C-alpha positions in Angstrom: -118.7 -232.7 93.6 -121.4 -234.7 93.4 -122.4 -237.0 89.9 -125.4 -238.8 89.0 -124.7 -241.6 86.8 -128.4 -243.0 86.9 -129.4 -240.2 84.6 -133.1 -241.4 82.5 -133.9 -238.1 81.4 -132.0 -236.6 78.7 -132.0 -232.5 78.2 -129.0 -231.4 75.7 -129.4 -230.6 72.3 -128.6 -232.4 69.4 -124.7 -232.4 68.8 -125.3 -231.5 64.7 -125.5 -228.1 66.2 -121.8 -227.3 65.6 -122.5 -227.6 62.0 -124.1 -224.4 62.6 -120.4 -222.0 62.6 -118.1 -224.7 61.7 -119.8 -224.6 58.3 -119.7 -220.5 58.6 -116.0 -221.1 59.7 -114.8 -222.5 56.8 -116.1 -221.8 53.3 -115.0 -224.2 51.5 -116.4 -227.3 53.5 -119.5 -229.0 53.3 -121.2 -231.4 56.3 -123.0 -234.2 54.7 -124.9 -235.9 57.6 -126.0 -240.1 57.3 -128.8 -239.7 59.2 -132.7 -240.0 59.1 -135.3 -237.6 58.2 -135.2 -236.5 62.3 -131.8 -235.7 61.4 -132.6 -233.5 58.2 -135.5 -231.5 60.2 -133.5 -230.5 62.7 -131.1 -228.8 60.6 -133.2 -228.1 58.5 -135.0 -226.0 61.3 -132.3 -225.5 63.5 -129.5 -224.0 61.1 -132.1 -223.2 58.1 -132.1 -219.3 59.1 -129.0 -219.3 57.0 -130.9 -220.4 53.9 -130.1 -217.1 52.5 -126.3 -217.8 52.9 -127.1 -221.4 50.8 -126.0 -223.6 53.3 -123.4 -225.9 53.0 -124.7 -229.0 54.7 -127.0 -231.7 53.4 -128.5 -235.2 54.9 -128.5 -238.4 53.5 -131.5 -239.6 54.4 -131.7 -243.6 55.3 -134.5 -246.1 54.1 -135.2 -249.5 54.7 -132.9 -250.7 52.6 -129.3 -249.1 54.3 -131.1 -250.4 57.5 -131.0 -253.9 56.4 -127.5 -253.6 56.3 -126.7 -252.2 52.6 -123.4 -251.0 51.6 -123.7 -247.4 52.3 -120.8 -246.5 49.7 -123.5 -246.9 46.8 -126.2 -245.2 48.6 -123.8 -241.7 48.9 -121.5 -241.9 45.5 -124.9 -239.9 43.9 -125.2 -237.5 46.9 -121.3 -236.6 47.0 -121.1 -236.3 42.8 -124.0 -233.9 43.5 -122.8 -231.9 46.0 -119.1 -231.7 44.2 -121.0 -230.4 41.4 -122.7 -227.9 42.8 -121.2 -226.5 46.0 -117.3 -227.1 44.6 -116.1 -228.0 48.2 -112.7 -228.1 48.7 -113.4 -230.7 52.1 -116.9 -232.4 53.0 -117.1 -233.8 57.0 -118.9 -236.7 56.6 -121.2 -237.2 59.8 -122.1 -240.3 60.9 -125.3 -239.9 63.2 -127.4 -242.1 66.0 -128.9 -244.7 63.4 -125.4 -245.7 61.1 -123.9 -245.6 64.7 -126.6 -247.8 66.4 -126.5 -250.2 63.2 -123.2 -250.3 63.2 -122.6 -249.0 59.5 -119.2 -248.2 58.7 -120.3 -244.9 57.6 -116.3 -243.9 58.6 -115.0 -246.4 55.9 -116.9 -245.1 52.7 -115.0 -241.9 53.0 -111.6 -243.4 51.2 -113.2 -244.5 48.5 -115.1 -240.9 48.2 -111.8 -238.9 48.5 -110.4 -241.0 45.8 -112.9 -241.5 43.4 -114.0 -237.7 43.4 -110.8 -235.1 44.6 -112.0 -233.8 47.8 -110.6 -234.6 51.1 -113.1 -236.1 53.0 -113.3 -236.4 56.3 -115.0 -238.7 58.5 -116.6 -238.2 61.5 -119.0 -238.3 64.5 -122.1 -236.5 64.9 -124.6 -238.4 67.5 -126.6 -238.0 70.8 -124.2 -240.2 72.5 -122.2 -237.3 73.7 -123.4 -235.8 77.2 -123.2 -232.4 75.6 -124.0 -230.7 71.9 -120.9 -229.4 71.5 -119.2 -232.3 71.4 -119.8 -232.4 67.3 -117.4 -229.6 67.3 -115.0 -231.8 69.2 -115.1 -234.8 66.6 -115.0 -232.8 63.5 -111.9 -231.2 65.0 -110.4 -234.9 66.2 -110.9 -236.0 62.5 -109.2 -233.1 60.6 -106.1 -233.6 63.5 -105.8 -237.5 61.8 -104.9 -235.7 58.3 -102.6 -232.8 60.1 -98.8 -232.8 59.4 -96.2 -233.8 62.1 -93.4 -231.7 63.3 -91.0 -231.3 66.2 -90.9 -227.4 65.5 -92.1 -225.0 68.9 -95.3 -224.1 68.0 -98.4 -222.7 68.9 -101.8 -223.7 67.8 -105.1 -222.5 69.3 -108.0 -225.5 69.3 -111.9 -224.2 68.8 -113.5 -222.4 66.3 -113.0 -218.3 67.1 -114.7 -215.4 65.4 -112.1 -213.3 63.6 -112.7 -210.8 66.1 -111.5 -213.3 68.4 -108.8 -214.7 66.8 -107.1 -210.9 66.2 -106.7 -210.5 70.2 -104.7 -213.8 70.2 -102.9 -212.7 67.9 -102.1 -209.5 68.4 -101.3 -210.6 72.3 -99.2 -213.0 71.1 -97.2 -210.7 69.1 -96.9 -208.1 71.9 -95.3 -211.3 73.8 -92.6 -212.8 71.6 -95.1 -215.2 70.9 -94.9 -217.5 67.7 -97.7 -216.6 65.1 -100.6 -218.5 66.5 -102.2 -221.1 64.1 -105.8 -222.1 64.5 -107.7 -225.1 64.0 -110.4 -225.1 63.0 -108.5 -222.1 60.3 -110.6 -220.4 56.9 -109.9 -223.7 55.4 -111.0 -226.6 56.0 -107.6 -228.2 54.4 -105.5 -225.8 56.4 -104.3 -227.8 59.3 -101.7 -226.8 61.1 -98.6 -229.1 61.8 -98.8 -231.5 65.6 -95.7 -232.6 67.3 -94.5 -233.1 70.5 -93.0 -229.4 70.6 -96.4 -228.2 69.5 -98.0 -225.7 72.3 -101.9 -227.0 72.1 -104.2 -224.3 73.7 -107.7 -225.0 73.7 -110.0 -222.8 73.7 -113.2 -224.3 74.6 -113.8 -226.6 77.4 -115.6 -228.8 75.2 -113.2 -230.0 73.4 -111.2 -232.7 75.5 -111.1 -235.3 72.9 -109.6 -233.4 70.5 -107.5 -232.4 72.5 -106.3 -235.6 74.0 -106.7 -237.4 70.7 -103.3 -234.6 69.6 -101.9 -235.8 72.9 -102.5 -239.3 71.9 -101.3 -239.6 68.9 -99.1 -236.6 67.8 -97.4 -236.2 71.4 -98.8 -232.5 72.1 -98.9 -232.2 75.8 -102.0 -230.3 77.4 -101.5 -226.6 78.1 -103.1 -226.7 81.4 -105.2 -223.3 82.2 -108.3 -222.0 82.7 -110.3 -220.8 79.7 -110.3 -217.3 78.2 -113.9 -216.6 79.4 -114.0 -213.3 81.1 -110.9 -210.8 82.1 -109.9 -213.4 84.9 -109.4 -216.5 82.6 -108.0 -214.5 79.6 -105.2 -213.2 81.8 -104.7 -216.4 82.9 -104.8 -218.1 79.3 -102.0 -215.7 78.0 -99.8 -215.5 81.0 -99.7 -219.3 80.6 -99.1 -219.4 77.1 -96.3 -216.8 77.8 -95.0 -219.7 80.1 -94.9 -222.4 78.1 -92.6 -220.2 75.6 -90.0 -220.0 78.4 -91.4 -216.1 79.1 -93.0 -214.4 82.3 -95.8 -212.0 81.4 -98.2 -210.0 84.0 -101.4 -209.3 82.7 -103.1 -208.4 86.0 -102.9 -204.5 85.1 -104.5 -205.3 81.8 -107.2 -207.5 83.9 -107.9 -204.6 86.1 -108.7 -202.1 83.3 -110.8 -204.4 81.8 -112.6 -205.1 85.3 -113.0 -201.6 85.1 -114.1 -201.1 81.9 -116.9 -203.5 82.3 -118.6 -201.6 85.0 -121.9 -201.2 83.7 -122.7 -204.6 82.4 -121.3 -206.2 86.0 -123.0 -203.7 88.1 -126.6 -205.8 87.4 -124.5 -209.0 88.0 -123.5 -208.3 92.1 -125.3 -209.9 94.7 -127.4 -212.1 92.0 -127.6 -215.7 92.4 -126.9 -217.2 89.2 -127.7 -221.5 88.8 -126.3 -223.7 86.0 -128.8 -225.7 84.3 -127.3 -226.1 81.0 -126.3 -228.5 78.0 -123.2 -226.7 76.6 -120.1 -227.5 78.6 -119.3 -223.9 79.1 -120.9 -224.3 82.5 -117.8 -224.3 84.7 -115.3 -221.1 83.3 -118.9 -218.9 83.2 -119.6 -219.9 87.0 -115.7 -218.7 87.5 -116.2 -215.7 85.4 -119.6 -214.4 86.7 -118.3 -215.4 90.4 -115.5 -213.0 89.7 -117.8 -210.4 88.0 -119.6 -210.5 91.7 -122.1 -213.4 91.2 -123.2 -216.0 93.4 -123.5 -219.1 91.6 -124.1 -221.8 94.4 -124.7 -224.8 92.0 -123.6 -225.6 88.8 -125.2 -228.5 86.5 -122.9 -229.4 84.1 -123.2 -232.1 81.1 -119.5 -233.8 81.9 -116.3 -232.8 84.0 -113.2 -234.4 82.4 -111.1 -233.8 85.1 -107.6 -233.6 84.2 -108.5 -231.2 81.3 -111.0 -229.1 83.4 -108.8 -229.4 87.0 -108.0 -225.8 86.8 -111.4 -224.4 86.5 -113.1 -226.6 89.0 -109.7 -225.5 91.3 -111.1 -221.8 91.3 -114.7 -223.3 92.0 -113.8 -223.5 95.3 -117.6 -224.7 97.8 -120.3 -224.3 94.4 -121.3 -227.3 94.1 -121.0 -229.5 90.9 -123.4 -231.4 89.4 -121.6 -233.5 86.4 -124.6 -235.1 84.2 -127.4 -234.3 86.9 -131.0 -235.5 86.4 -132.8 -232.8 85.7 -135.1 -233.7 89.6 -132.3 -232.8 91.6 -132.1 -229.7 89.9 -135.5 -228.8 90.2 -135.1 -229.4 94.0 -132.3 -227.1 93.9 -133.8 -224.2 92.1 -136.5 -224.4 94.8 -134.2 -224.0 97.7 -132.7 -221.3 96.2 -135.0 -219.3 94.1 -131.9 -217.2 91.9 -132.3 -214.2 90.0 -131.2 -216.2 86.8 -131.4 -219.8 86.2 -129.6 -220.7 82.7 -130.9 -223.5 81.1 -131.0 -225.4 77.5 -133.8 -225.4 75.4 -136.0 -228.2 76.6 -136.5 -226.7 80.3 -136.4 -222.6 79.4 -139.8 -222.2 78.7 -142.0 -224.0 81.5 -138.9 -222.4 84.0 -139.8 -218.9 82.3 -143.3 -219.8 82.9 -143.0 -220.7 86.4 -141.2 -216.8 87.1 -137.8 -217.6 86.9 -135.8 -215.1 84.5 -134.2 -217.4 82.1 -130.9 -217.3 79.7 -130.7 -219.6 77.3 -127.4 -221.7 77.1 -127.7 -222.2 73.0 -126.8 -218.8 72.8 -123.7 -218.8 74.5 -122.3 -221.2 71.8 -123.0 -218.6 68.7 -121.3 -215.8 70.6 -117.8 -214.4 70.7 -117.5 -214.0 74.0 -113.6 -215.2 74.4 -110.6 -212.7 75.6 -110.8 -209.2 76.8 -112.7 -208.0 73.4 -115.8 -210.2 74.2 -115.8 -209.8 78.2 -118.4 -207.1 77.5 -120.6 -209.4 74.9 -120.2 -212.4 78.0 -121.1 -210.1 81.0 -124.1 -208.3 78.9 -126.0 -211.0 77.6 -126.8 -211.9 81.3 -127.4 -208.4 82.4 -129.5 -208.0 79.7 -131.9 -210.9 80.6 -131.9 -209.6 84.2 -133.1 -206.4 82.9 -135.8 -207.6 81.4 -136.6 -209.5 83.8 -136.1 -206.8 86.4 -138.4 -204.7 83.5 -141.3 -207.0 83.0 -141.8 -207.7 86.9 -142.2 -203.4 87.8 -144.3 -203.8 84.8 -146.8 -206.3 86.3 -146.4 -204.6 89.5 -147.6 -201.4 88.1 -150.1 -203.3 86.6 -151.2 -205.0 89.3 -150.8 -207.9 87.6 -149.7 -211.2 89.8 -146.4 -212.7 89.0 -146.4 -216.4 87.9 -146.1 -218.8 90.7 -142.9 -220.9 91.2 -143.4 -224.2 91.3 -141.5 -227.3 90.2 -144.3 -229.7 91.0 -145.2 -229.7 87.4 -142.0 -231.8 86.2 -142.7 -234.5 89.0 -145.7 -236.1 87.6 -146.4 -239.8 88.0 -143.9 -242.1 86.1 -141.6 -239.7 85.8 -137.5 -240.6 86.4 -137.5 -239.9 90.1 
């Protein structure tokens, strides 16, 4: 493994992005972002596609008076009053972004008086660009919810991470079949539905980017960390369910279920066999996706990922063998690997995806993976189908160019090695 601590270039997406799926999941919530016009522009452009569904998020835009040390509570009161009158949310997530965090504005301190005044639960959370991965915005939101969770000594099961109704349904069915307690989900359909947590709670994270929330539950509620690979692909799903059963003293085998799943996925995994796939992405899904793509027959020699938490990701790392893992790598280190490997597919973030596509690489946008139901046996077809579709599209374009006598785009990474770069 290689870690590069001297990173200058930042390629990751904004941590406000999880609002897109969280506000859709919790229909009684509203996200109030305290930030600048840049934050407002991001929400309007990146999440504005949901406008016809009357999105429940807004930006309290900071002005010069705010930056000069004014109490943010005075500016937030009329905004919250308007939100309560128009949307009637049961909970408001009060999000502090980069500028308030840099200026040490006490946005979180506004939550208790606003909650007392308007009678709506207010969760303070941090959604700024200081995290290594944009998906960690969800991590901070769930941590704020865990802070309001009831305590319990009961042996219960809580699945951590925002999932679709289909993914949740599969987990419920499998838990019932194994004789486990009815699982609770965080987040649930309501922003007020925070399950009780305690030292006997089996807290299982469905996502590899929820370390802070899981660690907070462990520290504040005594919940032990559920140690397993994550439920992506038939191999990860099998391990996830078998370890859940073991946590409740039961022994089950999903070996036959995994075999059947791989057989049913043959048409989606066939295009991946013997293909070289490299990750240059920013979603913190890279380790489990690399593992299950290898199980599907692909070659994954290099994985660039924004962050690694050794304890949280230990089980995934153990499955990757000789894969070169680059934690928060300098982009030029990744480009050198791409030039040497000439992979069949690159999973890249939006900042570099189009240039790489123009150079002739087949590229899969990493952000697509966070908005799709790809967990469990039910999501495996979608997961592998997304990768297979990208490869098929690129191969079809190459065949058309060959037929028409059009030259392919040369792969030249010199574009990135400009004077004055970080290298």
